[in-house]
N, C-alpha and C positions, 0 to 999 in steps of 0.2 A: 414619620414613614418608622413603623416598628422595625426592629433588627431581626433578621433571617436566623434561624434556628441550625448550625450547620449539622450535617449528619454523614455518615460515610455507609450508602448501601449496601447490604449484601445479598446481590439479586440472582446468585447462581441457581438455578433451576425456577426462576419464578418470573412468573409471565409479564413481559413489558410492551405495549402496544405504540408502534410507532407510525401516526397518520402523516401520508406525504411520502413521494419518492423522488424526491430532486435533490439538489446540492444539500441543504440544511441536513435531511435524512440520510445522505451519503456520508459528511461529516460525523453526526452522533453515530451511527449503527455500530462503528467497528467498537466504541469502548463499550457499548452493552453488550456486545459478543464477548470482548474480553474478560468483563465481569461476569460470564458465563449466563446472562439472563436468555431467557427463552422468549427471544423476540417475535411480535406477531406484526407485519408490514401491513398495512392497508391505504393502498394506492391504485387508482385505474391505471397508472404508467410507473415504472422506477428507472433509474439510471443503470446503464450498465455494471455499475461496481455492484450495484444492491442485486442485479440480476446474477451475477456472479456468485455472492451470498446465498440467494434462493436455490442455484441450480447446484450449489455444494453441500444443499441441505442445514446451513449454520441459520437459517431462518426460515419462517411460514410466513407466503405474501398470497395474500387475496386481492386480486386484481379488481376493485370496484373502488367505491365511495364510502365513506367511514357509516358505520351502523351503531347507533347506540349498544347493541349486542355484543360489539367486537370487545367491550371493556370487560366482560364476565371474567372473572377470573385473575383480571389485571391488579397488580402491584403498582404501576406506573404508568404514564402516558406521555408519550413526547408528540407535540402538536408540530408538523414540520410543513406547513404549509401558509399560503399568503394570501388566503382569503378569510378574511375577517369574520362573517357571517358562518363560514363553514368551520372555523378556529374555534368561534364561540360556540357552536353545537358541540362540540368535542368537549370543550372546558364545561358546560353544563351536565351532559353525562358524567363527566367525572367526579364533579362535585355531588351529585346525586349519591354516587355511590362511594363517597368519599375515597376518591383516586387522586393522587397528588398529580397535578398536570404541568407538564413545562411549554410555555407557549414560544414560539419560535419569533412571532408575530408581533407579540404585545406582553413585554414583561410584565408590567403592572395586572394584567389579567391574570398571571400564572398564579399557580400556588405553590410552586417549586422554581428555584433558578437552576441552571448547568454553571457550576462555576468553571472559572479559568483554571487549564489543570497543567501540572508538569510531572514526569515521572522520573525517578531515578532510584534503579534498582526496587528492591522491596518498597519504597518511599512514594507514597503520592502527597502530592501539594496541591489544595482547592483552594482557592482565593475567590471570594466574592467582595464585589466593589461598590455595595451599596446600592446596584440596580445601574452601575456605570461599567458597562463591559470593558472599556478601554482602561478605565483605573485598575482592574482587575488584572489585564493582562499585561500593564504595564509592570506591576509587583511581583506578579506570575513569573515573567521574565528574568526580573533581577535576581530571584530567588533560583532559577533553574541555572542561571550564571555561574552562582554561589556554590551550587551543589555541584555543578560540572568541574569547576577549576579548583574550587575549595580554595580561595584567596578571595581579597575584598571584602568592602563592606556590602551587607545586604541591601541597604537602600543608599542609593547617591541622591544628591538635590534635588536631580532631575526628577525621580521617581518621586520625592515627596512632594514636589509639585504637579505631579499629574502629567508630565510629560513622558512621552514614550522613549525608555533607553536604545531602543533599535531604528530610529528614525532613519532612512534613508541619507547617505551624507553626499551620492553621487548624482549625477544629472537624471532626470526623467527619462522615461523613453528607455529602456534598456530590457534585456533578457539573459538569465540564467540557466543553462541546462544542468539540473541538480541529479545527482544518482543518489537514489533513496536508499541502497543497498539491497538486500535480498529477501528482507521478509520483517524482522526485527526492528522495531522503530527505533530502537538503541544504537543502531550498527550506520545509519546516517551519520555523516562526518559533523563536527561542529559548525564548519563554514555553512554546511550544506542547508544544516536547523537555522543557522543565524540569518540567511537571507530569504528562508520561508517565513520569519518573523517580520520582514521588512516588505514582504511580496503585497502587490495590489491585485495581482491577478494570479493563479496557481493553476496549470494545466497539468491534470494528472492521469496518469495511466492505472490500469485495472491492479497491477502488481506492487502497488506503492505501499508500503505500509498505514493501513486505514487509521492508526494512531494519530501518525504526526497530521492527518488532516481536521482532527479533533483539536488541533493545539493552533490552528491560524486565527491570526486575528479578524476582531469585528469588521464587517464591509470587506473582505475579502470575496473577488470573486470568483470561486470554484469551476473551472470547465474539467467535465469528466471527458476525457479522450480516452476511455478504456477500450482496449482491442481485445473484444474477448474472442479466443482460438475459435477460426473456423466459422465466425459468426458475424453478426451485425458489427462495422466498426465506422469509425472516423476515418477517412481517409488522410493519407498523409499530406496532401495537399492543402487540407482544410485545418489540418492543425497548423502547418506552418501559416497558414493566412491568421490564422487566430493569435499566433506569434505576434506577427508582423502588423496586424492592424493594431491590437492593443498597446504595442511599445510605440507605435507612431502616435496614436491619441495620448502620449506621457506617461504611460503606466508601467510599472517594474514589473515585469511578466515572469514567473519563475515555472519553467518546463519542469516537472517532477516525474523522474522515469525509474521504474524498477531498476535493482542493479546500478550498471556505469553507464554514461548514455551512447559511448561510444562500443559497447560490447552488443553486437548487434539491439541496438537502441535508437539505429536513426539518427542520433544527435548530428551527424556529419550533414545531411540535408536539410536539419533544422537549423544551423549553423549558417551554411550556404544561402537560405533564403533570407536569413535574417540580414547578412552581409549584403546582399544584393539589392534590400530596402535600406541600406546603409544603418540598420540598429545595431549597436554594438551589443555583443555577446560574452559572457564570463561561462567557463564551463569549469564544473566544479564535480570531480570524480568520483564514483560509488565504489563500494565494496562488491565485488560481480560473483552473481551466484556460480558462476564454473570454478571458482576455488572455494568461496564460502560454503556452498553447500556439500561438498564432500566433505569438508573440515567440519561441518555441524554434524556428519552420520560419523565420525571417528574416520574419516579416509583422508590422507594427507596427497596430493596431486604428485609428488615426489615423494621419495625416502631412497637413502645411501644406499647403494648395490642394489635397487631395487626398479628405481626408472629415474632417471636424467633428463628428461624432459616431457614435456604435457603439452598435448594439442587441442585447443577448444576450437569446435565447429557446429555449424547450427543445423538440425537436421529439420527443417523446416520444409524444407523441397526434397522430395523422392532423391534418390541417388539414380534413378533411371531416368530423370526426368532433364528434357534438353536445357533447363535452365539452371541446372546444379552447376556451382563453380567448382564441387570439393572433389578432390581426385581421392575417392574412396578405394581405389588399387593401392594408391600409395599409403595411405593410414594404414590400412591392413599389415603391410608391411614393416610397420614399425615396431618397436618394443616397448616404445614408453606408455603414459597414460592418455585414453582419448576421454573426452568430457565432451558430449553431443547438449546442448542447449535446444529447446525447441521440438525435442524429436520422438516425443510417444504415438504420435499417429502413424510416423513411417518407420518406427522400430522394427518392424517383421523385417521391411524392405533392407534396411540400415544392416541389420545383423547378418541377415541372408548374402547380403554383398561383402560385409568383411571376412564372413566364411568362404565364401567363394574365392577370395583372393586370398586365402591362407591362414588367415587370423586364427589359433587353434579355439575348438569350440568350448574348450573346459578353461578357457581365460576367464578371471574372476571378472563379475560385472555386477552394479549397482545401481539401483535408480533412489534417489532422494526426492521425496514429495515435498511441496509447501516449505521449504527449509528456514531454518530460525523462527519457527513460528511456532505458535500451541499444536498447531497441525501435522507438525512433521511426521512423515513415516519413511523408512527406509527398506527397500525390498534388497535382498542379496541374491545373487543367482549365477549363471554362467553366461558366456555369449550364444552358446546354443541356447536356451535355455530361457532366458531374461524376456525376450519379446512375449511368449505363452503365461510366463509367471507373471506378467504385467496385468493383462488382460485378465486372468483368473484373479487377481489379486483385485483388480477394479482402480488402479494406480490412476489417478489423474493430473492433469495439468493445473499450476507449474511444477515441473519436474525435470530433474538433472539426471542423467544418463553417465555413469561412469565406468569406464572398462578398463582392466588392466590389474596386475600383481600387486597393485598398491591396494586394491579394495581389500585384500584380505592381510595385510601388512601389520595392523594393529589391533589389539583385542577387543570384543565387543563390549563398549562399557553400558 
């Protein structure tokens, strides 16, 4: 076999076609979007995570089967389907147009391979293993460890022999609840990333950094447990069942959740379900958006002589709902910082309630959308006007609302 010729493709503004809308496409699309590619997704149905990208206009989705004309103006095509005949038809159309084609189903039939990738700041390392994804990921993981720890040798004897350096040493049949952080893939903890490299099954929410999924080892089962706000969702009971069933079958399951598992992440419910079934659970805390989102926007949740406390509250349930457990009247009387998660839909009712119970209308307020990602945007306003300003600006979830004098304590950078 001839050796592949490695390249770094500059895809910004260039059309890339992805055929298929399942787990493989869900893993590959975030890296294409991160590269600035103009992604065209062709599939009759797509995963909730891909649907979220389409709804946010990050990519264009054509809800049907592939047609050769879909490759017009394309620079690259990813085939992410498991139907050999359909995949071969895409390959043939790509070859006719001299477009490089990545095949998830058949590496030998592909004209391009996706390498095992790790990112460290501005450095991107891509490893090809001569057609062996396991070898490529073993070397990739060793390099990533070196880049992070800046110590030790690049290749251990185990790597040279082709043995994975992150082979789990514990007993099979376990679950790890891992917080993925607020959005930037580099904000996952070292332990969280290590467990991801060991996982047999990854059950991921919509808000996890997509680039983390791109680095999963070959053969991992990816379960998209995306919960699109106020849309189709996997029930919590179904997620609990998946965690327990896969673990009882002997798999190491990582439940990857945006932010921290225990901050409005329902991690406690998942731990209880596993415990009831006798499945051991490891909890890996994550960077919570309640602190990270304000920080990314230049807003400290506490500041000397300004705020000596901050309160984090869910805005998912309206203040006047019988299901609400929040004492909004008490929050209005506090002088510290109020951080509201999942509160965009109910923001008009929330601000009206705070105003009615005495929080001044001129209290500074800010909303941070998609914090720590390339799509981050910050809207600054006041408590009395923020709901209207959010609607006028078209701010969308995920977004964090901050109310308090800390909003204006630091200069905008």
